[in-house]
VOROVO-832499 format. One record per residue (C-alpha): y, z, x; residue in three letters; residue number from 1. Coordinates in steps of 0.001 Angstrom, whole numbers. Each point is the difference from the previous one (the first is absolute). Last residue first. Layout:
VOROVO-832499
{yy->Y, zz->Z, xx->X, r->ala, k->NUM} .
...
//
This chain:
VOROVO-832499
{yy->414, zz->112585, xx->1563, r->ser, k->133} .
{yy->-252, zz->-3689, xx->821, r->glu, k->132} .
{yy->-2055, zz->-2134, xx->-2298, r->thr, k->131} .
{yy->-3251, zz->-1584, xx->1062, r->pro, k->130} .
{yy->-373, zz->-3702, xx->-762, r->pro, k->129} .
{yy->-1835, zz->-752, xx->-3229, r->his, k->128} .
{yy->-3566, zz->-1193, xx->250, r->pro, k->127} .
{yy->-639, zz->-3262, xx->-1811, r->lys, k->126} .
{yy->-2069, zz->454, xx->-3166, r->gln, k->125} .
{yy->2897, zz->-429, xx->-2451, r->ser, k->124} .
{yy->1106, zz->-3243, xx->1674, r->val, k->123} .
{yy->-3487, zz->-1519, xx->-45, r->asp, k->122} .
{yy->-462, zz->1068, xx->-3632, r->glu, k->121} .
{yy->3239, zz->-1749, xx->-993, r->ala, k->120} .
{yy->-1097, zz->-3136, xx->1864, r->lys, k->119} .
{yy->-3374, zz->26, xx->-1781, r->glu, k->118} .
{yy->1676, zz->469, xx->-3395, r->ile, k->117} .
{yy->2408, zz->-2875, xx->627, r->ala, k->116} .
{yy->-2783, zz->-2319, xx->1217, r->trp, k->115} .
{yy->-2233, zz->717, xx->-3007, r->his, k->114} .
{yy->2934, zz->-512, xx->-2387, r->ile, k->113} .
{yy->1059, zz->-3229, xx->1730, r->ala, k->112} .
{yy->-3553, zz->-1394, xx->-56, r->asp, k->111} .
{yy->-336, zz->840, xx->-3698, r->met, k->110} .
{yy->3303, zz->-1735, xx->-798, r->leu, k->109} .
{yy->-969, zz->-3093, xx->1999, r->ala, k->108} .
{yy->-3412, zz->-38, xx->-1708, r->gln, k->107} .
{yy->1553, zz->-17, xx->-3465, r->asp, k->106} .
{yy->2383, zz->-2871, xx->808, r->asp, k->105} .
{yy->3359, zz->856, xx->-1455, r->ile, k->104} .
{yy->1916, zz->-1605, xx->-2848, r->pro, k->103} .
{yy->2456, zz->1367, xx->699, r->lys, k->102} .
{yy->1722, zz->386, xx->3353, r->gly, k->101} .
{yy->-1285, zz->2412, xx->2617, r->phe, k->100} .
{yy->1560, zz->2577, xx->2334, r->phe, k->99} .
{yy->-2132, zz->2128, xx->2328, r->ala, k->98} .
{yy->466, zz->3309, xx->1851, r->lys, k->97} .
{yy->3275, zz->1039, xx->-1636, r->val, k->96} .
{yy->1936, zz->2325, xx->2313, r->gly, k->95} .
{yy->3382, zz->91, xx->-1729, r->leu, k->94} .
{yy->1480, zz->-2388, xx->2573, r->cys, k->93} .
{yy->-2846, zz->-2413, xx->-747, r->arg, k->92} .
{yy->781, zz->174, xx->-3728, r->ala, k->91} .
{yy->3650, zz->-819, xx->690, r->arg, k->90} .
{yy->-1031, zz->-2931, xx->2168, r->glu, k->89} .
{yy->-2440, zz->-1355, xx->-2564, r->arg, k->88} .
{yy->2536, zz->366, xx->-2813, r->his, k->87} .
{yy->2626, zz->-1852, xx->2027, r->arg, k->86} .
{yy->-2540, zz->-2748, xx->826, r->ser, k->85} .
{yy->-917, zz->-512, xx->-3654, r->asn, k->84} .
{yy->-2407, zz->1615, xx->-2414, r->gly, k->83} .
{yy->300, zz->-346, xx->-3768, r->phe, k->82} .
{yy->-3583, zz->-134, xx->-1249, r->ala, k->81} .
{yy->-853, zz->3180, xx->1860, r->thr, k->80} .
{yy->-2880, zz->1744, xx->1772, r->val, k->79} .
{yy->1114, zz->2743, xx->2388, r->val, k->78} .
{yy->-2432, zz->2017, xx->2100, r->ile, k->77} .
{yy->775, zz->3601, xx->901, r->val, k->76} .
{yy->-1724, zz->2208, xx->2562, r->pro, k->75} .
{yy->-125, zz->3665, xx->-946, r->ala, k->74} .
{yy->2213, zz->2059, xx->2329, r->ala, k->73} .
{yy->2344, zz->1523, xx->-2589, r->asn, k->72} .
{yy->2911, zz->1515, xx->1911, r->gly, k->71} .
{yy->1814, zz->852, xx->-3212, r->gln, k->70} .
{yy->2914, zz->-2301, xx->958, r->ala, k->69} .
{yy->-2452, zz->-2865, xx->617, r->his, k->68} .
{yy->-1654, zz->567, xx->-3372, r->leu, k->67} .
{yy->3389, zz->18, xx->-1693, r->arg, k->66} .
{yy->1125, zz->-3155, xx->1818, r->glu, k->65} .
{yy->-3264, zz->-1767, xx->-819, r->leu, k->64} .
{yy->350, zz->915, xx->-3687, r->leu, k->63} .
{yy->3551, zz->-1317, xx->-164, r->asp, k->62} .
{yy->-1222, zz->-3156, xx->1740, r->phe, k->61} .
{yy->-2787, zz->-394, xx->-2566, r->gly, k->60} .
{yy->2653, zz->190, xx->-2664, r->ser, k->59} .
{yy->774, zz->3114, xx->-2001, r->leu, k->58} .
{yy->1238, zz->-879, xx->-3499, r->cys, k->57} .
{yy->-1896, zz->-3201, xx->-881, r->pro, k->56} .
{yy->-2280, zz->-1497, xx->2645, r->met, k->55} .
{yy->558, zz->-2666, xx->2639, r->cys, k->54} .
{yy->-1660, zz->1158, xx->3208, r->leu, k->53} .
{yy->-3695, zz->302, xx->-892, r->asp, k->52} .
{yy->-2033, zz->2696, xx->1676, r->thr, k->51} .
{yy->-3274, zz->587, xx->1808, r->val, k->50} .
{yy->-274, zz->3511, xx->1468, r->ile, k->49} .
{yy->-2631, zz->1003, xx->2554, r->cys, k->48} .
{yy->-2063, zz->3088, xx->868, r->asp, k->47} .
{yy->1634, zz->1868, xx->-2844, r->trp, k->46} .
{yy->719, zz->3677, xx->-640, r->ala, k->45} .
{yy->3631, zz->10, xx->1171, r->gly, k->44} .
{yy->1552, zz->-1210, xx->-3277, r->pro, k->43} .
{yy->-2082, zz->2533, xx->-1936, r->lys, k->42} .
{yy->2303, zz->1599, xx->-2563, r->gly, k->41} .
{yy->-883, zz->-2693, xx->-2512, r->ser, k->40} .
{yy->3728, zz->-182, xx->-765, r->ala, k->39} .
{yy->522, zz->-2098, xx->3149, r->leu, k->38} .
{yy->-2554, zz->-2575, xx->-1167, r->phe, k->37} .
{yy->1340, zz->4, xx->-3546, r->ala, k->36} .
{yy->3535, zz->-530, xx->1311, r->glu, k->35} .
{yy->-1126, zz->-2853, xx->2257, r->ala, k->34} .
{yy->-1353, zz->-1703, xx->-3089, r->ser, k->33} .
{yy->-3156, zz->-994, xx->-1896, r->pro, k->32} .
{yy->-2294, zz->2069, xx->2257, r->phe, k->31} .
{yy->-3526, zz->-1003, xx->998, r->ala, k->30} .
{yy->-2593, zz->2193, xx->1675, r->val, k->29} .
{yy->-2543, zz->-1633, xx->2278, r->ala, k->28} .
{yy->-2956, zz->1745, xx->1650, r->glu, k->27} .
{yy->-1100, zz->-2708, xx->2387, r->phe, k->26} .
{yy->-3462, zz->-1541, xx->144, r->gly, k->25} .
{yy->892, zz->-3693, xx->181, r->phe, k->24} .
{yy->-594, zz->-450, xx->-3753, r->ser, k->23} .
{yy->2338, zz->2970, xx->-559, r->glu, k->22} .
{yy->2758, zz->-1838, xx->1847, r->leu, k->21} .
{yy->-439, zz->-3114, xx->-2117, r->leu, k->20} .
{yy->-135, zz->1950, xx->-3264, r->leu, k->19} .
{yy->3227, zz->1832, xx->823, r->arg, k->18} .
{yy->1741, zz->-3178, xx->1150, r->phe, k->17} .
{yy->-978, zz->-1808, xx->-3207, r->ala, k->16} .
{yy->1147, zz->2973, xx->-2095, r->glu, k->15} .
{yy->3433, zz->79, xx->1641, r->arg, k->14} .
{yy->323, zz->-3785, xx->-243, r->val, k->13} .
{yy->-755, zz->99, xx->-3740, r->ser, k->12} .
{yy->2287, zz->2993, xx->-605, r->ala, k->11} .
{yy->3023, zz->-1460, xx->1825, r->asp, k->10} .
{yy->1991, zz->3028, xx->1208, r->asp, k->9} .
{yy->-1944, zz->448, xx->3232, r->glu, k->8} .
{yy->-563, zz->3078, xx->2148, r->ile, k->7} .
{yy->-3553, zz->100, xx->1334, r->ile, k->6} .
{yy->-1092, zz->3152, xx->1782, r->ala, k->5} .
{yy->-3046, zz->-263, xx->2272, r->ile, k->4} .
{yy->-2437, zz->2810, xx->771, r->lys, k->3} .
{yy->-2500, zz->-681, xx->2775, r->pro, k->2} .
{yy->-3625, zz->1002, xx->-761, r->met, k->1} .
//
């Protein structure tokens, strides 16, 4: 069962995402902030991360930069009410797999999560080129 982290400061949206993902068979764990997610001590234990951008203290971009710096390979999907072309471009540069505005179509989110997990599995299963000794 794929494990999905949800990072969203709005409690009603966070709970709706959690229930939605669980209804599709995912193990979903919701965090009220980027700080809570990082403090969980498990930022690398997820098959996919769904995060908001505009949150108090650490923003979604701050979180993405930290995950990128740590070499975290979990695919990230952004869902935000405040997206614009600059945000999309910055997210793309940070490796975000999908970027959605709120409100989001449930099926579009599920399709993006499935696609992101499949792509991550494809990359992890490819043989690595031999290294020179």
